C-alpha positions in Angstrom: 120.4 105.7 116.9 119.6 102.8 114.7 122.1 100.8 112.7 122.1 101.7 109.0 120.8 98.7 107.1 123.1 97.1 104.6 121.3 96.4 101.3 122.6 92.8 101.3 120.7 92.2 104.5 117.5 93.4 102.9 117.9 91.0 100.0 118.0 87.8 102.1 115.0 85.8 101.0 112.4 86.0 103.8 111.1 82.8 105.2 107.7 84.2 105.6 104.6 84.8 103.6 102.2 87.2 105.2 98.4 87.4 105.1 98.2 88.5 101.6 100.1 85.6 100.2 99.0 82.6 98.3 100.3 79.7 96.2 101.7 76.4 97.4 103.7 76.5 100.6 104.2 74.2 103.6 102.8 74.5 107.0 104.3 74.1 110.4 102.7 73.8 113.8 103.6 75.7 116.9 103.2 74.7 120.4 102.5 78.1 121.9 99.4 78.2 124.1 97.8 81.2 125.8 95.0 81.5 128.3 93.4 79.0 130.6 90.2 77.0 130.9 88.7 73.8 129.5 88.0 75.1 126.0 90.8 75.4 123.4 90.5 77.6 120.3 92.9 76.4 117.6 94.1 79.4 115.8 96.1 79.4 112.5 98.6 82.1 112.1 101.5 83.4 110.0 104.8 84.8 111.2 104.3 88.3 112.5 100.5 87.9 112.3 97.7 87.7 114.8 99.6 86.2 117.8 102.3 88.9 117.5 99.9 91.8 117.2 97.7 90.5 120.0 100.7 90.0 122.3 102.1 93.4 121.5 98.8 95.1 122.2 98.3 93.2 125.5 95.2 91.5 124.2 96.2 88.0 125.3 95.7 88.7 128.9 92.6 87.6 130.8 91.6 84.8 128.5 89.1 82.3 130.0 89.8 79.9 127.2 93.0 78.6 125.7 94.4 79.6 122.4 96.7 77.0 120.7 98.7 78.6 117.9 99.7 76.8 114.7 102.0 78.7 112.3 101.7 78.5 108.5 103.8 80.0 105.8 100.9 81.2 103.7 97.1 81.4 103.4 96.3 78.3 101.3 97.7 75.7 103.7 96.1 77.5 106.6 92.8 77.3 104.9 93.4 73.6 104.2 93.8 73.2 107.9 90.6 75.0 108.5 88.9 72.7 106.0 90.3 69.7 107.8 89.1 71.0 111.2 92.6 71.1 112.4 92.3 74.9 112.9 89.2 76.7 114.2 90.1 80.1 112.8 92.9 81.9 111.0 93.9 85.0 109.1 94.5 85.3 105.3 94.4 87.8 102.5 91.6 88.6 100.0 92.4 85.9 97.4 93.1 82.5 99.2 89.4 82.2 100.4 88.3 82.6 96.8 90.4 79.6 95.7 89.4 77.6 98.8 85.8 78.3 98.0 86.4 77.2 94.4 87.8 73.9 95.7 84.7 73.4 97.8 86.5 73.7 101.1 84.5 74.0 104.3 85.5 77.6 105.3 83.5 80.6 106.5 84.7 84.2 106.4 83.7 85.7 109.8 85.6 89.0 110.0 87.2 91.5 107.7 89.8 94.3 107.8 90.1 97.0 105.2 93.5 98.6 104.5 95.1 100.5 101.7 96.5 98.6 98.7 99.6 100.8 98.5 101.8 98.0 99.6 100.5 95.7 96.8 102.7 96.7 93.9 104.2 95.9 90.6 107.9 96.5 91.0 110.6 97.1 88.3 114.3 97.4 88.7 115.7 100.9 89.1 117.3 100.8 85.7 114.2 99.7 83.9 112.9 101.9 81.1 109.3 101.0 82.0 107.3 104.0 83.3 103.7 102.8 83.0 101.8 99.5 83.2 100.9 99.6 79.5 104.6 99.1 78.7 104.5 95.7 80.3 103.2 94.1 77.1 105.6 91.2 76.2 107.5 91.5 79.4 108.2 88.8 82.0 106.5 89.3 85.4 107.0 87.2 88.5 104.0 86.6 90.8 102.8 84.0 93.2 99.9 82.0 91.7 96.6 82.4 93.5 97.9 85.2 95.7 96.4 88.7 96.1 99.3 89.9 93.9 98.0 87.6 91.2 94.7 89.4 91.2 96.4 92.8 91.5 98.5 92.0 88.4 95.4 91.0 86.4 93.5 94.1 87.5 96.4 96.4 86.8 96.9 95.0 83.4 93.2 95.2 82.6 93.2 98.9 83.6 96.1 99.4 81.2 94.2 97.6 78.4 96.2 94.4 78.6 95.5 90.8 79.7 97.6 88.1 81.2 98.0 86.8 77.7 99.9 90.0 76.8 102.7 89.3 79.3 104.9 86.4 80.2 103.9 85.4 83.6 106.3 83.4 85.8 104.6 81.9 88.7 107.1 82.0 91.6 106.9 82.1 95.3 108.3 85.3 96.9 111.7 84.0 97.8 112.3 82.7 94.3 110.7 85.8 92.7 113.0 88.0 94.8 116.0 86.2 93.5 114.8 86.4 89.9 114.0 90.1 90.2 117.3 91.2 91.8 119.3 89.1 89.3 117.4 90.6 86.3 115.7 87.3 85.2 112.3 89.0 85.2 111.3 92.5 84.1 108.8 93.0 86.9 107.5 91.6 90.1 103.9 91.7 91.4 104.0 91.4 95.2 102.8 92.7 98.6 104.3 94.2 101.7 106.8 93.6 103.3 108.5 92.5 100.1 107.6 95.9 98.5 109.2 97.7 101.4 112.2 95.3 101.3 112.9 96.1 97.6 112.4 99.9 98.1 114.5 100.1 101.2 117.3 98.2 99.6 117.1 100.5 96.5 116.9 97.5 94.2 113.7 98.6 92.5 110.9 101.1 92.3 107.1 101.0 92.1 105.6 100.9 88.6 102.0 100.8 89.9 100.1 99.8 93.0 96.8 98.1 93.8 95.5 101.4 95.3 92.1 102.0 93.9 92.3 98.8 91.9 92.0 96.0 94.5 89.8 95.9 97.6 92.5 96.0 100.3 90.7 93.4 102.4 92.1 90.7 104.7 90.0 88.1 106.5 89.6 85.9 109.5 88.2 82.6 108.3 86.7 79.9 110.5 85.7 76.3 110.3 81.9 75.8 110.1 82.2 73.1 112.7 83.7 75.6 115.2 80.9 78.0 114.6 78.3 75.3 115.2 79.7 74.7 118.6 78.2 77.2 121.0 81.2 77.5 123.3 83.7 77.8 120.5 81.5 80.4 118.7 81.6 82.5 121.9 85.4 82.1 122.0 85.6 83.1 118.3 83.5 86.2 119.1 85.9 87.2 122.0 89.0 86.5 119.9 87.7 88.7 117.1 87.0 91.5 119.5 90.5 91.3 120.8 92.0 91.2 117.4 90.0 94.3 116.3 91.3 96.2 119.3 94.8 95.1 118.6 94.6 96.2 115.0 93.4 99.6 116.1 96.3 99.8 118.6 98.8 99.5 115.8 97.8 102.9 114.4 99.0 104.8 117.5 102.0 102.5 118.2 103.6 102.1 114.8 107.2 102.1 115.9 106.5 99.9 118.9 104.7 97.4 116.6 107.5 97.5 114.0 110.0 96.6 116.7 107.8 93.6 117.7 107.2 92.6 114.1 110.8 92.8 113.2 111.8 90.6 116.1 109.1 88.1 115.4 109.8 87.7 111.7 113.5 88.5 111.4 112.7 91.5 109.2 115.1 94.4 109.4 113.5 97.1 111.6 113.6 99.7 108.7 111.7 97.3 106.4 109.2 96.5 109.1 108.5 100.1 109.9 108.1 101.1 106.2 105.7 98.2 105.8 103.7 99.2 108.9 103.4 102.8 107.8 102.5 101.8 104.2 100.1 98.9 104.9 99.6 97.6 108.4 98.7 100.8 110.2 96.0 101.6 107.6 93.7 98.6 108.5 90.3 99.1 110.1 87.7 96.5 111.2 84.8 96.4 108.8 81.6 94.4 108.4 81.3 91.3 106.3 78.5 92.7 104.2 77.0 92.6 100.6 79.6 95.0 99.1 82.3 92.9 100.5 80.8 89.7 99.0 80.3 91.5 95.7 84.0 92.6 95.7 85.2 89.1 96.4 82.8 87.7 93.9 84.5 89.8 91.2 87.9 88.3 92.2 86.4 84.8 92.0 84.7 85.4 88.6 88.0 86.8 87.3 89.9 83.7 88.2 87.1 81.5 86.8 87.3 83.3 83.5 91.1 82.7 83.5 90.3 79.0 84.2 92.4 79.1 87.4 89.2 78.3 89.3 87.4 75.4 87.6 83.8 76.6 88.1 81.6 79.5 89.2 81.9 80.3 92.9 79.1 81.7 95.0 81.2 83.6 97.5 78.2 84.6 99.5 77.7 81.0 100.6 81.1 81.2 102.4 80.4 84.1 104.8 78.8 84.4 108.3 77.7 87.9 109.3 76.9 87.1 113.0 80.0 88.8 114.3 79.5 92.2 112.5 78.0 94.0 115.5 78.0 97.7 114.8 81.1 97.6 112.6 81.3 100.1 109.7 80.6 99.0 106.1 83.3 97.3 104.2 83.5 100.2 101.9 84.6 102.6 104.7 87.9 104.2 103.7 91.0 102.7 105.3 93.3 104.9 107.3 95.3 107.0 105.0 92.7 106.9 102.2 90.7 109.9 101.1 
């Protein structure tokens, strides 16, 4: 029998930002190394990310190359490391690559995963009188700038006939946003899992709307062009991606086991981890980096260019490499739990 989770434990600010996240955050480096051989693949990761899932699924066994892991708190600094050639490949959400492309960074999207966007939500306190997105007009909303939640907020407002100019946006990283939300300093919070699950499990808020059917639900593996130009490293990247795809599929049939590992790796309470796994993580499938994917990301890029958060037009198609698609299904394939 599991311990009942005290709400206070749920409300501790999490010292992690998962693959969907964005905004400014610091990076740390880890010294973990797996595998053996003369070649080392430098992999950027986030707490509870690729390393944890690969290890849980047994996919770090039998490596004929080394993987050196570096841990980052969010997508943007990870992509900065990719641009600087400090990292060969790493996982991020759907929006950080758009901002990196807008900054002219040397990055290449090489792999994609499609999941539901049910964990991407606009939350309101339980006592809020708000019942639909259109009522957000004039209200204060916390969101991490440049994050997937930032785009989800824009898209949700647009669907409700509103724009960012119709609300009072407070750009806050999740730990600060969580504090502002629970203390009543903001009327709503646009965020992603596991923060969505954290608030719901602690009964400190409810979902006003989600990104389901509004945002593309994509996450990416992004590589350094220099690594892809190296024949041996490109072969290691191919093997790494195949292992990651198998591990991602493993989660669907091992949700409780993965939640245990994830909770231990991140410090998340088990109940929050499991809720997040069921709502978000277990829905992901591997999909091709294809034209519909590029078009979907282009829409995000164009949106932020219009908002002047990206300084100029971005050609997202110039930042992808389709060589690792193999026989993967189209990016428009329904995620698990959709349809």
